[in-house]
C-alpha positions in Angstrom: 82.0 119.0 74.4 85.5 119.9 75.5 86.5 119.9 79.1 87.0 123.7 79.0 83.4 124.1 77.7 82.1 121.9 80.5 84.0 123.9 83.1 82.4 127.1 81.9 79.0 125.6 82.1 79.5 123.9 85.4 80.4 127.2 87.1 76.9 128.5 86.6 75.4 125.9 89.0 75.1 126.3 92.7 77.5 124.7 95.2 76.7 121.0 95.9 74.1 120.7 93.1 74.6 118.0 90.5 75.2 119.1 86.9 72.5 118.4 84.4 72.5 114.7 83.5 73.1 115.3 79.8 76.3 117.3 80.5 77.8 114.8 82.8 76.7 111.9 80.6 78.6 113.7 77.8 81.7 114.0 80.0 81.5 110.3 80.8 81.2 109.4 77.1 84.3 111.6 76.4 86.2 109.4 78.8 84.8 106.2 77.4 84.1 104.8 80.8 80.9 103.0 81.8 80.1 101.4 85.1 78.7 98.4 83.2 82.1 97.7 81.7 83.3 96.5 85.2 80.4 94.0 85.7 77.3 94.0 87.9 79.1 92.6 90.9 82.0 95.1 90.9 82.0 97.0 94.3 82.1 100.8 94.2 82.7 103.1 97.2 84.7 105.7 99.0 87.0 105.4 102.0 87.6 107.3 105.2 89.4 106.7 108.5 88.3 107.4 112.1 91.0 109.7 113.3 91.0 111.6 110.0 87.3 112.6 110.2 85.6 111.9 113.5 86.9 114.5 115.8 85.4 114.3 119.3 88.8 113.1 120.4 87.9 113.0 124.1 84.1 112.9 124.2 81.8 110.3 125.6 84.5 108.2 127.3 86.9 107.9 124.4 90.5 107.1 125.4 93.6 108.8 124.0 95.0 107.3 120.8 98.6 107.5 119.7 97.6 110.1 117.1 95.9 112.2 119.8 99.1 112.0 121.8 101.4 112.6 118.9 99.6 115.7 117.6 99.3 117.2 121.1 102.9 116.5 122.3 104.9 116.6 119.0 103.2 119.4 117.1 106.4 120.0 115.1 106.0 116.6 113.4 102.8 117.9 111.8 103.7 120.3 108.9 100.8 122.6 109.7 101.0 122.0 113.5 97.3 120.9 113.3 95.5 118.0 114.8 92.4 115.8 114.5 90.6 117.0 117.6 87.7 118.2 115.5 88.6 117.2 112.0 85.4 116.8 109.9 83.2 116.6 113.1 81.9 113.3 111.7 81.1 112.2 115.2 78.3 114.8 115.3 77.6 115.1 111.5 77.6 111.4 110.5 73.9 111.4 109.6 74.1 114.2 107.0 77.4 112.9 105.6 75.9 109.4 105.0 72.8 111.0 103.5 75.1 112.8 101.1 76.7 109.5 100.2 73.2 108.2 99.4 72.4 111.3 97.3 75.6 110.7 95.3 74.6 107.1 94.6 77.7 105.8 96.5 77.0 102.1 97.2 79.6 101.4 99.8 81.5 103.2 102.5 84.8 102.0 103.8 85.5 103.4 107.3 87.4 102.4 110.4 86.6 102.0 114.1 88.6 104.0 116.6 90.0 101.3 118.9 90.2 103.8 121.8 86.6 104.8 121.4 85.3 101.3 122.1 88.1 100.2 124.5 89.6 103.4 126.0 92.5 101.5 127.6 93.0 99.2 124.7 91.7 96.2 126.7 89.3 95.5 129.5 86.3 97.8 130.0 84.2 98.5 126.9 82.9 102.0 126.4 79.2 101.6 125.7 78.9 105.1 124.3 81.5 104.3 121.7 79.7 101.2 120.7 76.5 103.2 120.5 78.1 105.6 118.1 79.2 103.0 115.6 75.8 101.3 116.0 74.2 104.6 114.8 76.7 104.9 111.9 76.1 101.4 110.7 72.3 101.6 111.0 72.3 104.9 109.2 74.5 103.4 106.4 72.0 100.5 106.0 69.0 102.9 106.0 70.6 104.9 103.2 71.5 101.8 101.2 75.3 102.4 101.7 77.0 99.1 102.5 79.4 99.5 105.5 82.9 98.0 105.0 84.8 98.2 108.2 88.6 98.5 108.7 89.5 97.2 112.2 92.7 99.2 112.5 93.6 102.4 110.7 96.6 103.6 112.6 95.1 104.9 115.9 96.4 102.5 118.6 95.2 103.4 122.1 97.9 105.4 123.8 97.6 103.1 126.9 98.9 100.2 124.8 101.7 102.3 123.3 102.9 102.9 126.8 103.3 99.1 127.0 105.5 99.2 123.8 102.6 99.0 121.4 103.1 96.9 118.3 106.7 96.1 119.5 105.2 94.1 122.4 104.2 90.6 121.4 101.2 90.9 123.8 99.7 93.1 121.0 98.5 89.9 119.4 96.2 89.1 122.2 95.2 92.8 122.7 94.2 92.9 119.0 92.3 89.7 119.2 90.3 91.1 122.2 89.6 94.3 120.3 88.5 92.5 117.1 86.3 90.1 119.2 84.5 93.1 120.8 83.7 94.9 117.5 82.7 91.8 115.5 80.4 90.6 118.3 78.8 94.0 118.5 78.5 94.8 114.8 78.9 91.5 112.9 75.1 90.9 112.7 74.9 93.8 110.3 78.4 94.2 108.8 79.7 91.4 106.6 82.6 93.1 104.9 85.7 93.4 107.1 89.3 94.5 106.6 91.9 93.7 109.3 94.5 96.4 108.7 95.1 99.5 106.7 98.5 99.7 105.2 101.0 98.0 107.6 103.8 99.2 105.3 102.8 102.7 106.3 102.1 102.6 110.0 104.9 100.3 111.0 108.0 101.9 109.3 106.6 105.5 109.6 105.8 105.0 113.2 108.7 102.8 114.4 111.6 103.3 112.0 111.6 106.9 110.7 109.4 108.5 113.4 107.4 110.8 111.2 104.1 109.2 112.2 102.7 108.2 115.6 104.1 107.0 117.9 107.2 108.7 116.5 110.0 106.1 117.2 113.3 105.8 115.4 114.3 102.4 116.6 115.4 99.4 114.4 114.7 96.9 117.1 111.1 98.1 117.6 110.6 98.2 113.9 111.6 94.5 113.4 109.5 93.4 116.3 106.5 95.4 115.2 106.7 94.1 111.7 106.5 90.5 112.8 103.8 91.1 115.4 101.6 92.9 112.8 102.1 90.1 110.4 100.9 87.7 113.1 97.9 89.9 113.8 96.6 89.6 110.3 95.8 86.0 110.8 94.9 86.4 114.4 92.3 89.2 113.7 90.9 87.4 110.6 90.3 84.2 112.6 88.4 86.1 115.2 86.2 87.7 112.5 85.6 84.3 110.8 84.5 82.8 114.2 82.2 85.7 115.1 80.6 86.8 111.8 78.4 84.5 109.8 79.1 84.8 106.1 81.9 87.3 106.7 83.8 88.6 103.7 87.3 89.2 105.1 90.3 91.0 103.7 93.2 93.2 104.6 94.8 96.1 102.8 98.3 96.8 101.6 99.9 100.0 100.2 101.9 99.4 97.1 103.9 101.1 94.4 105.1 99.9 91.0 108.9 100.0 91.2 111.2 100.9 88.3 115.0 101.1 88.4 116.5 104.5 87.3 118.4 102.7 84.6 119.8 99.3 83.6 122.9 99.7 85.9 123.1 96.3 87.9 123.2 98.2 91.2 120.0 100.0 90.4 118.3 96.8 89.2 119.1 95.2 92.6 118.0 98.4 94.3 114.6 98.1 92.6 114.3 94.5 93.7 115.0 95.5 97.3 112.5 98.4 97.0 109.8 95.9 95.8 110.6 93.5 98.6 110.4 96.3 101.2 107.5 98.4 99.9 105.3 95.7 98.3 106.2 92.3 99.8 107.4 92.7 103.4 103.9 92.2 104.8 102.1 90.6 101.8 104.5 87.7 101.3 104.2 86.2 104.8 100.4 86.7 104.8 100.3 84.8 101.4 102.4 82.0 102.8 105.7 82.9 101.2 107.6 84.0 104.3 109.6 87.1 104.6 111.4 88.2 101.4 114.9 87.7 102.8 116.5 86.9 99.4 115.8 90.3 98.0 115.8 92.1 101.4 118.5 90.6 103.6 117.5 92.9 106.5 114.6 90.5 107.0 117.0 88.2 108.9 116.6 90.6 111.8 112.8 89.9 111.7 113.2 86.1 111.6 114.8 86.0 115.1 111.5 87.2 116.5 109.7 84.2 115.0 108.6 81.8 117.8 107.7 78.1 117.4 104.4 77.7 115.7 104.4 81.3 114.2 105.1 80.1 110.7 101.9 78.2 110.5 99.9 81.2 111.8 101.5 83.9 109.7 99.5 83.1 106.5 95.7 83.5 106.2 93.4 82.5 103.4 91.7 85.9 102.9 88.5 86.3 100.8 90.1 89.4 99.2 93.2 91.5 99.3 92.9 95.2 99.3 95.4 97.1 97.0 96.1 100.7 97.8 98.0 102.6 95.1 98.6 106.3 94.4 101.9 106.4 92.5 105.0 104.6 91.4 108.6 104.7 92.6 111.8 105.1 90.5 114.8 104.1 92.6 118.6 104.0 92.5 121.2 102.4 94.7 122.4 104.3 97.7 124.3 102.2 100.2 124.2 104.8 102.9 120.4 104.2 103.5 120.0 101.6 106.3 118.1 98.4 105.6 116.9 99.3 102.1 120.0 100.8 100.5 118.1 102.7 97.9 116.7 106.2 97.4 113.8 107.6 95.3 114.4 109.6 92.2 112.5 112.9 92.8 109.1 112.8 91.1 109.6 116.2 89.5 112.5 114.6 87.5 110.3 111.9 86.0 108.4 114.1 83.4 104.8 113.5 84.6 102.3 115.5 86.5 102.8 115.6 90.3 100.1 115.7 93.0 100.0 118.0 95.9 101.7 115.3 97.9 104.6 115.4 95.6 103.7 112.0 94.0 104.0 111.2 90.3 100.8 110.7 88.4 101.4 107.3 86.8 98.2 105.4 86.0 100.0 102.5 84.3 101.5 101.6 87.6 98.2 100.3 89.0 97.8 98.0 86.0 101.3 96.6 86.5 100.7 96.1 90.2 97.4 94.3 89.6 99.3 91.9 87.2 102.0 91.5 89.8 99.5 90.6 92.6 97.6 88.3 90.3 100.7 86.3 89.7 100.8 85.1 93.4 99.8 81.5 93.9 96.3 81.4 95.4 95.8 85.1 95.2 92.1 85.8 96.1 90.1 88.5 94.5 91.8 91.9 94.6 89.8 95.0 95.5 91.3 98.5 95.1 90.5 99.8 98.5 92.2 103.2 98.1 93.1 105.3 95.1 92.9 109.0 94.6 94.9 112.2 94.5 95.4 115.5 96.3 95.4 118.6 94.2 95.0 122.3 95.2 91.3 123.0 95.0 89.9 126.4 94.3 86.3 127.5 94.9 84.9 129.6 92.0 81.3 130.8 92.1 80.6 128.2 94.7 82.0 125.3 92.7 85.1 123.3 93.0 86.1 122.2 89.5 88.9 119.7 90.3 89.6 118.6 86.8 93.0 117.1 87.6 91.5 114.8 90.3 88.6 113.8 88.0 91.1 113.0 85.2 93.3 111.1 87.6 90.4 108.9 88.7 89.3 108.2 85.1 92.8 107.4 84.0 93.4 104.9 86.9 90.0 103.3 86.3 90.9 102.7 82.7 94.0 100.9 83.8 92.1 98.8 86.3 89.6 97.9 83.6 92.4 96.9 81.3 93.7 94.5 83.9 90.2 93.1 84.5 89.7 92.6 80.8 92.9 90.6 80.7 91.7 88.3 83.4 92.9 89.8 86.7 90.3 89.1 89.4 89.7 92.7 90.5 86.4 93.2 92.1 86.0 96.7 93.4 87.3 100.3 93.6 87.1 102.7 96.6 88.1 106.4 96.1 90.3 108.0 98.8 88.6 109.9 100.0 84.9 110.7 100.4 85.8 114.1 101.7 88.8 116.3 102.6 90.2 115.4 106.0 93.2 115.5 108.3 96.1 114.0 106.3 98.3 112.8 109.1 101.7 114.5 109.2 100.6 116.8 106.3 97.7 118.4 108.3 94.7 119.7 106.5 96.5 121.2 103.5 96.3 118.2 101.0 92.8 117.8 99.7 91.9 114.2 98.6 88.2 114.4 98.8 85.6 114.2 96.1 83.6 116.4 98.6 85.3 119.5 99.7 85.2 120.6 103.4 85.6 124.1 104.8 87.1 123.2 108.2 86.1 126.6 109.7 82.4 126.2 108.9 82.3 122.4 108.3 80.4 123.2 105.0 80.5 120.3 102.5 80.7 121.0 98.7 80.5 118.3 96.2 83.4 118.7 93.8 83.3 118.1 90.0 84.9 114.7 90.6 82.2 113.8 93.1 79.5 114.9 90.6 81.1 112.8 87.9 81.4 109.8 90.1 77.8 110.1 91.1 76.7 110.3 87.5 79.0 107.4 86.6 77.5 105.3 89.4 73.9 106.1 88.3 74.4 104.9 84.7 
């Protein structure tokens, strides 16, 4: 059966219903992917983040986060001038959303806890209603046989701490330890899979260096301080988890992109090395015990002056797994005018491949190359792909969302992950970003990453073709 024939048939079924098993099985066989190829212990799931889906931004004692503040007071920084005040209304709809995960055979859900929902001022008084909410979410996951994987921090620092200089204040280490202590003591009896951070290479430079994400700073000094403090918090948070949670499985996640030079010009080759050091290694290297990548990124010397006695022993941590998050690659060339990094990206539209709705190149081979690069680190633990996915313009036709480009994207990236695994890379899981369409930070609600579509006016959920395929794939 061709993909075109499958699309015509799929349009005849009602929204949210699964396609007949034989049709999806045929589609799976066309792609030559089987769940069993990855092994019985391979973890499968989808991912979300608190600010992007929960809504209820000021309900039941929740404090203001930096993203609440940023979207309310700097609306122009959001391309659509929208915010996450309601988002997917997961705060009120969590039960039906988790039931849908169960119906789709999704074994694991990666989600984050909103720091300001449990500690409205960032430290001090615990908000019991916030604790109660996550208790309900966790218990519902367990009831529906969906394993909860918690991310401690996914970008939504309490605004009260930002007013004390946020991650640029070294006190953030003890603030973070207190927060992680609270949530692991409350939930560690039922949750064993924990991630300390989501993508420090996103929230630190985007929030403190270029100002396009919360808290919106353009400040070199704050960027260097925040970088070191967040590196320190990896180990600090992980040690708290280890102390509080019996049999904890602890990791942290890093965004990464395969880097290619535009050509063999020596200046562009050096630019690619700087790009790799900045994008892929700035946080990973010190956590892995290699220190800051100062040789390839000389600007790291500005970070080193913030290292205090004893820090170098506390920067590394022996994680149980490292979360890799990849969407695309970068092709770079030298440009000395750009501070710190001295490189610029070649526009994706000039690279000759498909482009997602985020303007990112579709390059499945990149995740294979990154897995090999990560695996080459000394003492690299198991790697789990904790985010991978794509935003494409979705169209509802006869109640169906036939997102063939997203489906093909997932299949093509999975093939590259399987290739790396078959070559000996210790890769142990894959989480799709995202379970459902959500608020995509500075992009607003326009980009659609979900395998479940969301009508944000009615909050109706519609399982897309990619979600139906994933469900059938998981049930094999």
